[in-house]
C-alpha positions as CSV (number, residue, x, y, z in Angstrom):
1,M,0.0,0.0,0.0
2,P,1.3,3.5,-0.8
3,Q,2.4,5.6,2.2
4,D,-0.3,8.2,1.5
5,E,-3.0,5.5,1.6
6,A,-1.5,4.1,4.8
7,G,-1.7,7.5,6.3
8,L,-5.3,7.8,5.4
9,F,-6.1,4.4,7.0
10,L,-4.2,5.2,10.2
11,L,-6.0,8.5,10.4
12,F,-9.3,6.6,9.9
13,L,-8.3,4.2,12.7
14,T,-7.6,7.2,15.0
15,I,-11.0,8.7,14.3
16,C,-12.8,5.4,14.9
17,S,-10.9,4.9,18.1
18,V,-11.9,8.4,19.3
19,L,-15.6,8.0,18.3
20,S,-16.0,4.5,19.6
21,T,-14.7,5.6,23.0
22,L,-17.0,8.6,23.0
23,C,-19.9,6.5,22.0
24,Q,-19.7,4.6,25.3
25,F,-20.9,7.9,26.9
26,G,-18.9,7.2,30.0
27,L,-20.9,4.1,30.9
28,D,-17.9,1.7,30.6
29,I,-16.4,2.7,34.0
30,P,-19.7,2.6,36.0
31,V,-20.5,-0.8,34.4
32,L,-17.1,-2.2,35.4
33,R,-17.3,-0.8,38.9
34,R,-20.8,-2.0,39.6
35,L,-20.4,-5.4,38.1
36,S,-17.1,-6.0,39.9
37,S,-18.8,-5.6,43.3
38,T,-21.5,-8.3,42.9
39,R,-22.0,-11.9,41.8
40,D,-25.8,-11.6,41.3
41,L,-26.1,-12.4,37.6
42,I,-29.6,-10.9,37.4
43,F,-28.3,-7.6,38.6
44,V,-25.2,-7.9,36.3
45,N,-27.3,-8.5,33.2
46,D,-29.7,-5.7,34.2
47,V,-26.9,-3.2,34.3
48,L,-25.2,-4.6,31.2
49,F,-28.2,-4.6,29.0
50,R,-29.2,-1.1,30.1
51,A,-25.8,0.2,29.1
52,L,-25.8,-1.7,25.8
53,L,-29.2,-0.3,25.0
54,W,-28.2,3.3,25.6
55,V,-24.9,2.9,23.9
56,S,-26.4,1.3,20.8
57,L,-29.0,4.1,20.5
58,G,-26.5,6.9,20.9
59,A,-23.9,5.3,18.7
60,S,-26.4,4.7,16.0
61,V,-27.3,8.3,15.9
62,I,-23.7,9.4,15.7
63,V,-22.9,6.9,13.0
64,F,-25.9,8.0,10.9
65,F,-24.9,11.6,11.3
66,G,-21.4,10.8,10.3
67,L,-22.5,8.9,7.2
68,V,-24.7,11.8,6.1
69,A,-22.6,14.8,6.9
70,G,-19.3,13.7,8.6
71,G,-17.3,13.4,5.4
72,L,-18.3,16.8,4.2
73,I,-17.5,18.4,7.6
74,L,-14.1,16.7,8.0
75,N,-13.1,17.5,4.4
76,G,-13.6,21.2,5.2
77,F,-10.9,20.9,7.9
78,L,-8.5,18.2,7.0
79,Y,-5.5,18.5,4.6
80,D,-6.6,15.6,2.3
81,E,-10.2,15.3,1.0
82,R,-9.8,11.6,0.3
83,L,-10.7,10.8,3.9
84,G,-14.4,11.3,3.3
85,P,-15.0,8.1,1.2
86,V,-12.9,6.1,3.7
87,L,-15.1,7.2,6.5
88,I,-18.3,6.5,4.7
89,V,-17.5,2.8,4.2
90,G,-15.8,2.3,7.5
91,L,-17.8,4.4,10.0
92,P,-20.3,1.6,10.9
93,S,-17.4,0.0,12.8
94,V,-17.9,2.7,15.5
95,L,-21.2,1.2,16.6
96,F,-19.8,-2.4,16.9
97,L,-16.6,-1.2,18.5
98,S,-18.6,0.8,21.2
99,L,-20.7,-2.2,22.0
100,S,-17.7,-4.6,22.1
101,L,-16.0,-2.2,24.6
102,I,-19.0,-2.4,26.9
103,Y,-18.9,-6.2,26.7
104,S,-15.2,-6.0,27.4
105,K,-15.8,-4.3,30.8
106,A,-18.4,-6.9,31.6
107,Y,-16.0,-9.8,30.9
108,Q,-13.3,-7.9,32.9
109,S,-15.7,-7.7,35.9
110,R,-16.1,-11.5,35.8
111,G,-12.3,-12.1,35.8
112,W,-12.3,-13.1,32.1
113,I,-9.2,-11.1,31.4
114,A,-8.2,-12.7,28.1
115,S,-11.7,-12.3,26.8
116,S,-11.9,-8.7,27.9
117,Y,-8.7,-7.8,26.1
118,L,-9.8,-9.8,23.0
119,Y,-13.0,-7.9,22.7
120,E,-11.5,-4.5,23.6
121,T,-8.6,-4.3,21.2
122,L,-7.0,-7.5,20.0
123,G,-10.0,-9.2,18.4
124,V,-10.7,-6.7,15.6
125,N,-7.0,-6.5,14.7
126,L,-6.7,-10.3,14.7
127,V,-9.7,-10.7,12.4
128,L,-8.3,-7.9,10.1
129,V,-4.8,-9.6,9.9
130,V,-6.4,-13.1,9.2
131,T,-8.6,-11.7,6.5
132,L,-5.7,-9.9,4.8
133,S,-3.6,-13.0,5.0
134,V,-6.3,-15.2,3.5
135,A,-6.8,-12.6,0.7
136,L,-3.0,-12.6,0.1
137,L,-3.0,-16.4,-0.3
138,L,-5.9,-16.2,-2.7
139,N,-4.1,-13.5,-4.7
140,R,-6.8,-10.9,-3.9
141,S,-5.3,-7.5,-3.3
142,I,-7.8,-5.9,-0.8
143,A,-5.1,-3.9,0.9
144,S,-4.4,-1.7,-2.1
145,S,-6.4,1.3,-0.8
146,A,-7.5,2.8,2.5
147,S,-11.2,2.4,1.5
148,N,-10.8,-1.4,1.1
149,L,-9.1,-1.8,4.4
150,A,-11.9,0.3,6.1
151,V,-14.5,-2.1,4.8
152,V,-12.6,-5.0,6.1
153,Y,-12.2,-3.3,9.4
154,A,-15.9,-2.6,9.7
155,L,-16.7,-6.3,9.0
156,A,-14.1,-7.3,11.5
157,S,-15.6,-5.1,14.2
158,F,-19.0,-6.7,13.5
159,V,-17.7,-10.2,13.8
160,V,-16.0,-9.4,17.1
161,F,-19.2,-7.9,18.5
162,I,-21.3,-10.9,17.5
163,V,-18.8,-13.3,19.1
164,A,-18.7,-11.2,22.3
165,A,-22.5,-11.1,22.6
166,Y,-22.9,-14.9,21.9
167,V,-20.2,-16.0,24.4
168,W,-21.7,-13.8,27.1
169,W,-25.2,-15.2,26.4
170,W,-23.9,-18.8,26.5
171,N,-22.0,-18.4,29.8
172,F,-23.9,-15.8,31.8
173,G,-27.5,-16.3,30.7
174,R,-30.2,-14.0,29.2
175,F,-30.5,-10.3,29.7
176,H,-32.8,-8.9,32.4
177,M,-33.6,-5.2,32.4
178,L,-35.6,-4.3,35.5
179,T,-35.7,-0.5,34.7
180,L,-34.8,1.6,31.7
181,S,-33.2,4.4,33.7
182,D,-30.5,4.3,36.3
183,R,-29.8,7.8,37.8
184,A,-26.7,6.7,39.8
185,M,-25.0,5.1,36.8
186,F,-25.9,8.0,34.4
187,K,-24.6,10.5,36.9
188,A,-21.3,8.7,37.2
189,G,-21.3,8.3,33.4
190,R,-21.5,12.0,32.9
191,E,-18.4,12.6,34.9
192,V,-16.5,9.7,33.2
193,F,-17.7,10.9,29.7
194,A,-16.3,14.4,30.4
195,A,-13.0,13.0,31.6
196,T,-12.9,10.7,28.6
197,C,-13.4,13.6,26.2
198,M,-10.5,15.4,27.8
199,A,-8.3,12.3,27.9
200,L,-8.9,11.7,24.2
201,L,-7.7,15.2,23.5
202,V,-4.5,14.3,25.4
203,N,-4.0,11.1,23.5
204,W,-5.1,12.0,20.0
205,S,-5.2,15.8,19.5
206,G,-1.6,15.6,18.2
207,I,-2.5,13.5,15.3
208,L,-5.9,15.1,14.5
209,V,-4.5,18.6,14.7
210,A,-1.4,17.7,12.7
211,S,-3.7,16.4,9.9
212,V,-4.8,20.0,9.3
213,F,-1.2,21.1,8.6
214,V,0.7,18.2,7.0
215,L,0.4,15.6,4.3
216,P,-1.0,12.1,5.0
217,E,2.5,10.6,4.5
218,R,3.7,12.5,7.5
219,I,0.6,11.7,9.5
220,A,1.4,8.0,8.8
221,E,4.8,8.5,10.5
222,L,3.3,10.1,13.6
223,A,0.4,7.6,13.9
224,A,2.8,4.7,13.6
225,A,5.1,6.1,16.2
226,Q,2.3,6.8,18.6
227,R,0.9,3.3,18.3
228,V,4.3,1.7,18.8
229,S,5.0,3.9,21.8
230,M,1.9,2.5,23.5
231,L,3.9,-0.7,23.9
232,V,5.7,1.0,26.7
233,A,2.3,1.4,28.5
234,F,1.1,-2.1,27.4
235,I,1.9,-3.4,30.9
236,L,-0.4,-0.7,32.3
237,V,-3.2,-1.9,30.1
238,V,-2.7,-5.5,31.2
239,A,-2.4,-4.5,34.9
240,N,-5.6,-2.5,34.8
241,M,-7.4,-5.4,33.2
242,V,-6.5,-7.5,36.2
243,V,-6.6,-5.1,39.2
244,A,-9.4,-2.8,38.3
245,P,-12.2,-5.1,39.6
246,K,-10.1,-5.7,42.7
247,F,-9.7,-2.0,43.3
248,A,-13.5,-1.7,43.2
249,R,-14.1,-4.6,45.6
250,L,-11.4,-3.5,48.1
251,W,-12.8,0.1,48.1
252,V,-16.4,-1.1,48.6
253,T,-15.4,-3.3,51.5
254,D,-13.2,-0.5,53.0
255,Q,-10.0,-2.5,52.9
256,L,-7.7,0.5,52.3
257,G,-4.6,-1.2,53.6
258,L,-4.9,-4.0,51.2
259,L,-5.8,-1.6,48.4
260,E,-2.6,0.5,49.0
261,R,-0.5,-2.6,49.1
262,L,-2.0,-3.9,45.8
263,V,-1.5,-0.5,44.1
264,K,2.2,-0.2,45.1
265,I,3.1,-3.7,44.2
266,T,1.4,-3.3,40.8
267,S,3.1,0.0,40.2
268,R,6.6,-1.3,40.9
269,V,6.2,-4.3,38.6
270,M,4.9,-2.0,35.9
271,I,7.8,0.4,36.2
272,F,10.3,-2.4,35.9
273,V,8.7,-3.8,32.8
274,A,8.2,-0.4,31.2
275,S,11.8,0.5,31.9
276,V,13.0,-2.5,29.9
277,V,10.7,-1.6,27.0
278,L,11.8,2.1,27.0
279,F,15.5,1.1,27.0
280,S,14.8,-1.1,23.9
281,V,13.0,1.8,22.2
282,F,16.0,4.1,22.9
283,V,18.4,1.5,21.4
284,F,16.4,0.3,18.4
285,A,14.1,3.2,17.6
286,E,15.3,3.5,14.0
287,D,15.0,-0.2,13.4
288,I,11.5,-0.4,14.9
289,M,10.2,2.5,12.7
290,G,12.0,1.0,9.7
291,L,9.6,-2.0,10.0
292,F,6.9,0.3,8.6
293,G,9.0,1.2,5.5
294,A,12.3,3.0,4.7
295,G,10.6,6.4,4.8
296,F,9.7,5.9,8.5
297,K,13.3,5.6,9.7
298,D,13.9,9.3,9.8
299,S,11.0,9.7,12.3
300,S,12.6,7.5,15.0
301,A,12.8,10.6,17.2
302,L,9.0,10.7,17.3
303,L,8.9,7.2,18.8
304,V,11.4,8.2,21.5
305,I,9.5,11.4,22.4
306,L,6.1,9.6,22.7
307,S,7.6,6.7,24.5
308,I,8.9,9.0,27.3
309,G,5.4,10.3,27.7
310,Q,4.0,6.8,28.0
311,F,6.7,5.9,30.5
312,V,5.5,8.7,32.8
313,N,2.0,7.3,32.3
314,V,3.2,4.0,33.7
315,A,5.5,5.3,36.4
316,T,2.7,7.2,38.1
317,G,0.7,3.9,38.4
318,S,-2.9,3.2,37.7
319,V,-4.0,6.6,38.9
320,G,-6.9,7.2,36.6
321,M,-8.4,3.7,37.1
322,L,-7.9,4.0,40.8
323,L,-9.8,7.2,41.0
324,N,-12.6,5.9,38.9
325,M,-12.9,2.5,40.7
326,S,-13.0,4.3,44.1
327,G,-15.9,6.6,43.0
328,H,-13.7,9.7,42.5
329,E,-14.5,10.1,38.8
330,R,-15.3,13.7,39.4
331,D,-11.8,14.4,40.6
332,F,-10.3,12.6,37.6
333,R,-12.6,14.8,35.4
334,R,-11.1,17.9,37.0
335,V,-7.6,16.6,36.2
336,T,-8.4,16.0,32.6
337,S,-10.2,19.3,32.3
338,F,-6.8,20.9,32.6
339,S,-4.7,18.4,30.6
340,G,-7.1,18.1,27.7
341,P,-7.2,21.8,26.7
342,L,-3.5,22.0,27.4
343,A,-2.9,19.1,24.9
344,F,-5.0,20.8,22.2
345,L,-3.3,24.2,22.6
346,L,0.2,22.7,22.6
347,S,-0.8,20.6,19.5
348,V,-2.0,23.6,17.6
349,V,1.2,25.6,18.3
350,G,3.5,22.6,17.9
351,A,2.0,21.3,14.7
352,A,1.8,24.8,13.2
353,Y,5.5,25.6,13.8
354,W,7.2,22.2,14.0
355,G,4.9,19.8,12.2
356,I,4.6,16.2,13.5
357,F,7.5,16.7,15.9
358,G,5.7,19.5,17.6
359,A,2.6,17.4,17.8
360,A,4.5,14.5,19.4
361,I,6.0,16.8,22.0
362,A,2.6,18.2,22.8
363,T,1.2,14.7,23.3
364,A,4.1,13.6,25.5
365,V,4.0,16.7,27.7
366,S,0.3,16.8,28.2
367,L,0.2,13.0,29.0
368,G,2.8,13.5,31.6
369,V,1.1,16.5,33.2
370,Q,-2.2,14.6,33.3
371,N,-0.8,11.6,35.2
372,V,1.3,13.7,37.6
373,L,-1.8,15.7,38.6
374,A,-3.8,12.5,39.0
375,L,-1.1,11.1,41.2
376,F,-1.5,14.0,43.6
377,M,-5.2,13.6,43.4
378,V,-4.9,10.0,44.5
379,R,-2.8,11.1,47.4
380,K,-5.3,13.7,48.4
381,R,-8.4,11.5,48.2
382,L,-7.1,8.1,49.1
383,G,-4.3,9.1,51.4
384,F,-1.4,7.2,49.8
385,W,1.1,7.4,46.9
386,T,0.8,4.9,44.2
387,V,4.6,4.3,44.0
């Protein structure tokens, strides 16, 4: 695939990632917290089905609006107008991704960590890779354009959603919805949604803002570096999968001593693993970026910059998850209300003057600021440091 088409597809993936996270409307964290604190499957299915219903309704509206007008709106802002057709064929994936993410939290609350990770991120990518491999064996070139890949991605997201729904039904029974509304869950969801919007600005405003100023080829370099840099924080993702339900249970049962011990042990293990990965990035950054093509080698500095930001994310511990699982989602929202706008402003200035390198610095700095502030918030609310 040409590098400009790869850039369009990676930008499409970024937009889908942002929209699918937003389309959960902040209900993912309340679902995880409430399901983790009970073994009553009737209550579990009641909460889950209500969340799935509201997410499906809201996401359907957003996808419909995106199909009708999204391409025209984005083409008015973005550097390359070819993104519109890619979005039209791939945007339905947002609905299926959003629902799969809710299912992922439900599986996580039951201790099905592998299933949770599969339905959250790995599953769609796995189906995508398998489909492309089969097409290659059959001499069918479906990876020749971003639009073709977007279609495959949408189909992959649909398959993963169907599997997630079926496996849940098979193992945990039918849905029971006792009431349509849940004021407590929606109240928490509003706080989480606001925090999520700001956190998305921190993570993705660099790429989205840079797309206004630079060519898709350069966006491909930034997007590739950012996705690879997340390997530094992969241990944080894995740890949160395992410990988040335990955070909720220990907080509900008022076992603060055990909670502090769990948090600190987890943080120290994560720092050790992330340090090894960061060292490898420093040594092999150029070779790693070269895996995406010869034109990516010159952007190895992007990988180093973004990896440092991700290391700070890991070094502060599971601060965001800890605040959310302990019912302090409003405090985390306050933290992200500062870091989100900061990331956007830094991205605008950085991308305008220094292109993708300025955008990378903006992302790394704002991510570090967000996690340091959350670290102090944990100390204030829970009474201990995470490291």
